[in-house]
C-alpha positions, 0 to 999 in steps of 0.5 A: 163255810170252810173250803176242803182241799180236793186232795183231802176230800179224796183222801177222806173218801178213800179212807171211808171206802176202805174202812167200809170194805173192811167192815163188810169183810169182817161183819158180813163175810166173816173174812177179815184181811187186816189186823184189828190194829191196822183197822184201828190205825185207819179209823184214827187217821179218818177221825183226825182228818174229819175233825181237822177239816170238818168234812164228814160224808154221810157214810163215814164209819165214824158216825156209827158210835151213837148220838145224843140220848133220845127222850122217846122213840117216834112212831113211823108208818110203814109204806107197805105193811110188814105182815107176819107169816103163817106157821107149820108145825109138821111136814104134813102141814107143809104139804097142805101149804103146797097144795093150797099154793097149787090150788090157788095157781090152778096148777099141778106143776111142782113150785120152786121155793126158797128156804132159809133159816128163821132168825129169832130176832127183832124184825126191822125195816131199812128205808134207803132213799137215793142209796142212803139209809134214811130211816130204820123202823121196828115192825110194831103192829105191822103198820106202825113201828118205832123209829130206831134209825140212830141205833141201827146206824151203829150196827156195822153190818148194815150199809149206810150207803148202797154200793156195788150195784147199778143203778141204785134204786131211787127208794127201796125198803129192805127188811130183815131180822136184827139179832145177837149171836149166841157167843155175844149173848153169853158175854153180855149176860156174864157182864150183867151178872157181874154188875148184878143187873137183870139178865136177858132171857134169850138172844132175841130179848137181848137184841130187842133191848139193845135196839130200843136203848134211848142212848145209842152209844149203848147199842153201839157197844153191843155187837148186833147183826142183821140178816136181810131177806125181805122187800117192802116198797121200791122205786126204780128197781124190780126183781124177778124172784126171791133168789134174784133179790138175795143176789142183789143184796149180796152185791150191794154188801147187805148181810143175808141169811147164813143159809139160802136154798132153792128147791123144786117141789115140797119134798125137796123143801122138807129135805132142806129143812131137815138139813137146817135142823141138823145144823141148828146146834152148830149155828152161831145164832138162835133159829127157831125154824125155817122160812119157805117162800114161792121164788117167782115174784110174779107168782107171789103177786098172783097168790097175794095176801090174806088179812095178816099174812102172805099166801106165798110164804110160811114159817116151819117151826122147829121143836123147841130146845126145851124139855120137862124133866126131874131135878134129882139132886142139887150140888154146890160147885166151886169155880176157879176163883172160889165162887160157889154155884148150885148145879142141878142134877137132872134125870137125863133128857134129850134136848136138841139132839143132846142128852142133858143131865146137868143144869146151872142154877146160877146162884141161891138168889135165883133158886129162891126167886124161882123156888127151885127144890130137889125133886121138882119137875122143871122146864129146862132150855138149851140154846145152841152150845149154851149151858142148859138152865132151868126156865121154870118149876111146874108147881102142879107136879109137886107131891110135897116131898120136894126139899129146899137146898140152902147155901152151904156153910163151908166150902164143899171141896176144902171145908174152909169158911165161905162168905157172901158180902152184903148186896152180892149174889155170890158165895165164895170159898176163902180157903187158900188150899182149895183144890178147886181154886189151886190153878188160879191161885198159883197162877196169880201167886206167880204173876209179875205183880205178885211173886214174879216167878218167871216160867210159871205161866198158865200152861206150866201151872196146868201141866204141873197140876195135871202131873200131880206135882202141885195139888196144894198151895205149898206144893210149889216149894216142894218141886224138885228139878228131877220132877220137871225133867220128866215133863214135856217142854222141860229140858235141863236148862228150862227145868233149872231156870224154873227151880231158880225162879221158884227159889228166888221167890222165897225172898220177897217183901210182905207187900208182894206176898200179901197181894200174891195170896189172892185175898178177896179185895186185897189188890196191890195198893191195899197190900202195900197199905197193910205192909205199912201198918203191920210189920210182920206176917204174924201180926195179921194172924187172928186179925179182928176187923176193927184192927184193920179199920184203924187204918183209915184208908181201909173200909169195912168190906176189905177189913172183913175179908182180911179178918176171915182169911187170917182167922181160918186155921187151914190158911194159917197152917199153910202160911206156917208151912210156907215159912218152914219151906224157906219163905222169908219176908222182908218189909221195907214198907213198914212205917210206925204210926200209919193207922191214923191217916185218913183217906179221901173216901173216908166214911163214904159208901160207893156203889159201882154199876155198869162197865167202866175202863177198869175192872170192877174188882180193881175199883172196889179195892181202890175204894176200900183202900182209900177209906170208903166202903164199896157196897153192892146195893143202893140205899139212902146211905149211899154217898155216890153211885159210880156208873159206867156204860150199860148201867142197869137197875142200880142207876134207876134206884139211885135216881129214885132215891136222889143219890148222886151219880158220878162217872169215872172222871168225876170219881178220879177227881174226888180221890185226887182231892 
């Protein structure tokens, strides 16, 4: 066995203590004291020492990244049952609960209660033996749960080792709720929507799905939290009250409920519940009520339990953040990148203290799946600050006068052609001059890899747009110096610098300009490839897909996108206008006879799923530019499925069809030959 020098052992243990303290400050207190870069430096230093000397203590933060995938979850029996709580849906029912407590205790004195938010997550038990996390299990049926220790160890808010209290209990079972906050839930669902994977219905669903991943590295990527509030079996310690237990948890660096109150008498409890309900829309997590407990542990023991629930605690359930209303109309909305989203205009209805009159319908596949129609009576849900969405249609309320809302044939803003690629859910506008997209398009046009217009960043683009100086793409070359001098942040020199930069951009290469146009699927590589094969911009006018596909490195998806763009009359008019305004393009990349060159992905169909190190659009552009076809759905004709982290239904379908699945490293080997 390798001997570890004492100084190295101490250095590793010191780093572990320091990093664990920073994890506690960041994930529990939400009060970091160092930058992410400094944290990463400490983490890498610890990793290097552990790898070099082979000394990895049990509480090392390097062990939170996940382990080898499991085949299944083992069952585990709780030492003490994890019982559920009875529910109260009105203040009168809370008063009845209080009366039952007093009757059972044979006392008329007001009881001291604790009150905390009821987290809408996944109930969890953490088992610590001699201060070290030995096991973690889901509630299950209350008596037997699933062993999810490997996954729970990846949650950085949960201590792997109990510190900060003395003495450390010989054994203690700590219970609480694993949850995902609303912001992380939205980010996760947006990522899954881009990957065309099924969306999680709510944060609880997302937390439960994350904890029950057989591959713990996926759990580690999702930012889960836990609120600890309950006690199971213990050896070596006792608590006089619920409040004492919460104080102990805080000292031991466990995450506890975001709000925790003590109150004598049920009327004060009700006042606190009202306060929590008022704060509900501002809380970063989903809560569906409040939990009320008798504070004194001795009184809890006297009260005891019913068959499935304690007599000394109850959950008060808030009114659901849902409402029934009418879809008065559906309109298409064009986003900054050209994606067209159907929006439901609702008969205004109050939900969670906010009047809701609009709801996203996500896409037309979702409209078809839920069979949503204009005139339907629907259930709408709003969680926290999340955009309201339609949960379901109440079919029984239909009168026969409801109307379906088909996808638009042209962009509702600029009238340009739209496209929906095979296997994708989104419809996109192809218009170069679409006002809905002008900010994003001009920002991209001015970016360093494109026309490189220094001084025309996102803030200045928004400023010029808000002042009416740019409403269309070609307005960029109509800006005069005196226009800028009237704007905030612009003085004589800065105004002249921007005018000079815009003027300089008029002389550019065809490759840069093609990339700058922001045509769907045309990245920098594809733009250079086009410039090698088409001498002048005009050679692309009225382009046919088969002309582009003669370039063997270009696939059908890219060829179709180019053909649609260069056959749109408005787009061609704008390109001609840009030339009249002084745009002059050179093409040093053009080489005759390029069209017969074959790419390494010639004839291959590749489907991307999951999260990879490069943006999906960049990988699709690369596949198309190397002769392959980046498809949106898996079939028997698919050559490969390129799978990253959190791969979803496409991965399962590939396995069922026998399609070869590759990772990013294998993909890079294929394209390098």
